[in-house]
N, C-alpha and C positions, 0 to 999 in steps of 0.2 A: 212504540213504545220498546215493546217484547226486541223489534224484527233489529230496533235502532243498537240496542246494549248486544246482542248478536255480531252485528255489520262487528260495530268499534273489539268488541272479543275475539271477532275472527284478525280483522287487521294487527292489532295485539300481537296476538299468536303468533301471525305471519310474519311481522317486522320481528319480533324475537326470532324466530326461524332463522330467520336470512342473517340475523345477526351471528347466532351461533354457525350457522355454515359459514361466515364469511372468518371468524374467529377459530375454526377448526380447519381449515384448506389445511391440505400439504404444504409448507413450505416447498419453494420452484428448487432449491438446493441453496444448501449449509454452507456459513462460513466461519473460520475458527479466528479470531485473532489473541498473539498473545503478547504481552504487555509486563515490564516490571514495574515494582514504583520506589527501588532500592540503587535507583541510578539516579542519574544531572537531572536536574528540580526540573532543567527546562525542556528536556526529554518525557520528562511524567505528563508538563500540559503539551506538548503537541500527541500522547495516549489519549488523554482526556479527551480533547479535542477532537478527533481521532472516532474515538468509542462514540462521540455525540451525534457525529457525521454519520459512522457508518449504519449509527442504531434504525436513525429516522431514514436513513434512505432502504436499508431488509423493509423497514413498513411500507414506504410505498412502493417498493415493488416485488417485496413477496416472498422475501426469503427470509432464511436464521441465520442473525448473526449472533454467536456466543466469544465468549472473551473467557480467556482466562489469563493468569501471572502463575501458576504452577506448569511448568514446562515437561516437567513429566510425562502430562498429557501427550506429548509431540512423538506417541511411541505408534507403532505401526495398526494398534487395534482401535486405537477413537480415532485416527486420522482416514481409515477408510468412510466416516461417516462426514467426512466434509471433502466440497470440490473445490477449495481455498483456503489457506492461512494463509492469516497478513501478519510479519512481525512490525509491531509498532516502535520498541522500544529498545530492542535488546536480540541476542541473539544463544543460540544452544550452549549448554557449557557443558554436556558430556558426553561417554564419547555415543552411549544408546541414546542419548537425544539427537545427536552427529546422523548414526546410522540410519535411525528410523526415516529420519529427513530426507537423509538419500534414496532408500528405499521409496518414498515419499512418490517424490520427485522424476523417480527413474520410469514410475510407475504410470505417469500420463497427473500427477496431481497441482495443482495450481499455487503461485507464493505470490504474494509484496510483500517486498522488502523496505522498505521506509528507515532511510537516514543512516544512521549508526546498525543499523539492521545490515548492512553492506560494509564495514568496518572489519576493515582485517591490513596486519603487518604481517612478517618478516616472524615475529612471536608466535602468530595466531596458531601453523600446525594445524591447516587444516586445506589439503591438497584439492581434494576435489571439490573444496567450496570457493576454493578463488577461480578453478575453471571455471567451475558453474556461475560465476560475476564476470567471467566472460577475463578472465587477467588479470582483472581491473585489483591493484593491492593502494592501498591509502598512504595518498605522497604528502600532501599539506592541507590548509582549509583559512578562510579566512575569517578572524576575529576583529569587534565586534561582530555580533550574526549583522547583516545589514539585504534589502531589497534588494535584489538583481533582475535584470533584462534578459530576460530567455529568449532561445530563437529557437522555433519547432521545425525539426527536422523533417520533418516525417509527418503530415495529413492524413498518412492515408493507411496510417495504422488505427485498427479499432480503437487504441487507448487513446490516442493524438488525434482522431478523427473532428473533433467541434472545437479545436482549438487556433487560434487566428496563427498567422507565422510568426508573432514575433507578441509577446507581453511581457509584464513587471510583472512578478511572482514576489509573495511578502519575504517580510526580515524572513533572513535561514542564516546558518550557516552552509556556508559551502566547502566540499571535498573534491581535492585533486587527487588524480589517479596516475600512478606509475607502474607497471606498463599502460596505456592509453586503449580503454576500450574496444574502443572504434577501428586496433588494429586488429583486431578478433578478426575474421571469413563469419562465425559464427552470429556475430554481436549484430544490431541491429538498434543502430540510437535512435532514441525518437528526440531527445531533447537535448541543447546547448547549451553555456554559457555563453554573453553574449563577450567579444571581447572587446566592447564598449566599455566595459563594467570597468576595466583594466585603469589602475591598478585597485583592486579592489580590499579594504580592511580598513586600519587602522597604527593594530599591534601586530596579527599575521595576515601576511598581505600577497590576494595572487597577484601576481605582475604578469603573468602570460600564459600562454598554452591552451591548448585545447580541454576542455570537460565536462565532458558531455556530465550530464544528470541525469536525465531518462533514456534508460534502455533496455533491452531484451536479447536473452540469449537465446537464438532460435532453435536450439536441442532440447531445450522445457517449456514448459508453460511457466513464464517468469515474469515480470520486470521490478525491474528498481527504480526504484527514485529516492533523492537524496531528498526531498521535502521533507522535514520531520523535524527542528526543534524550534520549541517558543509555542506561544500558546495564539498565532496568526499565524499559521500555515490556511487553513481554509476561512481565512478574511475574504480572499477569491473566488466570488462565480466563477473568473471563468477560468479557476485550475483544478477548480472544485469539479468543472465536468471532465477533467480528463481522472482523478480519483475515482469515479462517479468509472466511467468505460472500462476502466483498468479491472476492475471485479467483474463485470458484465458476458469481460470478452473471456477471462480467465473461467469458469463459470460455464462456457457454452459446451 
């Protein structure tokens, strides 16, 4: 009887020790996601979905995933703690935030920008960022948001290696660009809006053109993804593979 009690006590102690070690493990890397709540409601919905998605992924893959609405944390001292930063539905608005982000990227940091994070126009007044995006400047968009067929240009890249040659992406507002980032020698286009979608939209219509929706500027550890409008973006198990693999690629 005493022996059985001792065995049970030892088993429970070992189990407790195992749980303690598992939860106390040092994360493989750290990711910081920035978002805002004083933006378009569909962009807030996307951020909520993204936070849930990456929180779950972090628990499964053993990395730390932090979030903040305080864009002043986009500073050199804080960014030292993170391998990857993600802009979910906004972008920096102060010169200090912009300058420290630029230092972070030039120093080898990793970045994922979703949807409106890549928005820029002639009034942006941040030349480095336009160059960082491969020269792409917002030109037009479809409305209302719609699903679309996407062509995977490059299945050899770590972020798109698990995608098929084409797939139907969930409802999103799609951006067109002028200049086309594909014209930049440093840009590697990974996914493009299929021409078979045209005309795309009802109020605002994209009728033609080459429209990359996912690309990387090979001078940096970065990837821009035009997905990010609404609460259905993470409904595609196919597309979700790219969202996962992009983080793992940048964290290496």
